[in-house]
C-alpha positions in Angstrom: -44.8 12.8 -16.9 -44.2 12.4 -13.1 -43.1 9.1 -13.4 -40.8 9.8 -16.0 -39.6 12.9 -13.8 -38.6 10.5 -11.1 -36.8 7.8 -13.3 -34.9 10.8 -14.6 -33.6 12.1 -11.2 -33.1 8.7 -10.0 -31.0 8.0 -13.2 -28.5 11.1 -12.5 -28.4 10.3 -8.9 -27.1 6.8 -9.7 -25.0 8.0 -12.3 -23.4 11.0 -9.3 -23.0 8.7 -6.8 -21.3 6.3 -9.4 -18.8 8.8 -10.2 -17.5 10.3 -6.8 -18.2 7.1 -5.1 -14.4 7.0 -4.9 -14.1 10.6 -3.2 -15.7 9.0 -0.1 -13.7 6.2 0.0 -11.0 5.6 3.0 -7.7 6.6 1.9 -4.9 3.9 2.5 -1.8 5.9 4.3 0.5 2.8 3.8 -0.2 3.7 0.0 -0.4 7.1 0.0 3.1 7.4 1.8 4.5 4.8 -0.2 3.2 7.0 -3.6 4.8 9.6 -2.1 8.3 8.4 -1.8 8.4 7.1 -5.3 9.2 10.8 -5.7 6.7 10.9 -9.0 4.1 13.2 -9.3 0.7 11.3 -9.4 -1.9 11.5 -12.3 -5.1 9.8 -12.8 -5.0 9.9 -16.7 -8.7 8.9 -17.9 -8.9 7.3 -21.7 -12.6 6.8 -22.5 -14.9 5.7 -19.5 -12.4 3.2 -17.7 -12.2 3.3 -13.7 -9.1 3.1 -11.4 -9.3 -0.8 -10.3 -5.7 -1.0 -8.2 -3.1 1.0 -7.5 0.3 -0.3 -6.3 3.9 0.7 -6.1 6.1 -1.8 -7.5 10.2 -0.7 -7.9 9.3 3.0 -7.4 7.1 3.3 -9.8 3.4 4.1 -9.3 1.1 1.4 -11.0 -2.6 2.5 -11.7 -4.5 -0.5 -12.7 -7.8 0.7 -15.0 -10.6 -1.7 -15.8 -13.1 -2.3 -18.1 -16.4 -3.5 -17.8 -18.2 -2.5 -21.0 -17.3 -2.6 -24.7 -16.4 0.7 -25.7 -13.9 0.7 -22.2 -9.8 -0.1 -22.5 -8.1 -2.0 -19.8 -4.6 -0.7 -19.2 -2.1 0.2 -16.9 -1.1 3.9 -16.1 3.1 3.9 -15.0 4.2 6.9 -13.2 7.9 6.8 -12.7 10.7 8.9 -12.9 11.6 10.5 -16.0 14.4 10.3 -17.9 16.9 12.7 -19.3 17.9 12.0 -23.6 16.1 10.1 -25.7 12.9 8.1 -24.1 13.7 5.0 -26.3 17.2 4.5 -24.5 20.6 3.8 -25.6 18.9 1.8 -28.6 17.3 5.4 -29.9 14.0 5.2 -32.1 13.7 2.1 -34.1 13.8 -1.4 -33.8 14.6 -2.8 -30.7 16.6 -6.3 -29.7 12.8 -7.7 -28.3 11.8 -7.2 -32.0 9.4 -4.3 -30.8 9.3 -1.1 -32.4 10.1 2.1 -30.2 9.9 6.0 -31.4 10.6 9.2 -29.7 9.9 12.9 -30.2 10.8 15.6 -27.8 9.0 14.4 -24.4 7.1 11.9 -26.2 7.5 8.1 -27.2 5.4 5.5 -28.8 6.6 1.7 -28.4 5.1 -1.4 -30.5 5.3 -5.0 -30.0 2.6 -7.1 -32.2 -0.7 -6.1 -31.7 0.0 -4.2 -28.3 1.3 -0.5 -27.5 2.5 2.0 -25.1 2.3 5.8 -24.8 4.7 7.8 -23.2 4.6 11.4 -22.1 7.7 13.6 -20.2 6.2 15.8 -17.8 8.0 17.9 -14.8 10.5 14.8 -14.1 7.7 12.1 -14.0 7.3 9.7 -18.0 3.5 9.2 -18.0 3.0 5.4 -19.7 -0.1 4.3 -20.8 1.0 0.7 -21.2 -1.0 -3.1 -22.4 -3.5 -0.7 -25.3 -4.1 -3.1 -27.7 -3.4 -1.1 -30.9 -4.0 -3.8 -33.7 -7.6 -3.0 -33.9 -8.3 0.1 -32.8 -6.2 2.9 -35.5 -6.8 6.1 -33.4 -6.0 4.7 -30.1 -2.1 6.4 -29.9 -4.0 9.9 -30.4 -6.8 9.4 -28.3 -3.5 8.1 -25.2 -1.8 11.3 -25.6 -4.2 13.6 -25.9 -5.5 11.5 -22.2 -2.0 12.2 -21.2 -1.7 15.9 -22.0 -4.9 16.6 -20.4 -4.2 14.9 -16.8 -3.7 17.0 -14.1 -1.9 15.8 -11.2 -3.9 14.5 -8.1 -2.6 14.1 -4.3 -1.4 10.6 -3.6 -4.4 10.6 -1.2 -6.5 10.4 -4.5 -5.1 7.4 -6.0 -4.8 5.9 -2.4 -8.5 5.7 -1.9 -8.8 2.9 -5.0 
């Protein structure tokens, strides 16, 4: 009985450490500064059990790559950019686009699909949050889960994203 308790306590400690380990990581001050300079609100959007793998700033957007190390995880990229005004599908509007993709937007939500891949965006407080590079063909519930994750996401300090 004592052995089982020790095993459970050890497993709990390992789980706690794996979930909180990034909180103790040093902040990359240069990255935090570049995130802040974009003018977008940083968010940490979690879809499934994926963890942040890499954070970078490119062309005024913050890109957060999430990894997948288990079969039930989805690899994807969160793109944080300044939200455009008007229709999120752009000048062509909802429907088939010039590149063969399909874009659908309603209010502050947008879905874009191309073959077996999809991206889902939500406009929040001047920031466009986009979960991109999601495999949709084999996962019919991914759109609903993606929008649920985008809507549930809380803003985080730039330092939080710059710890990875």
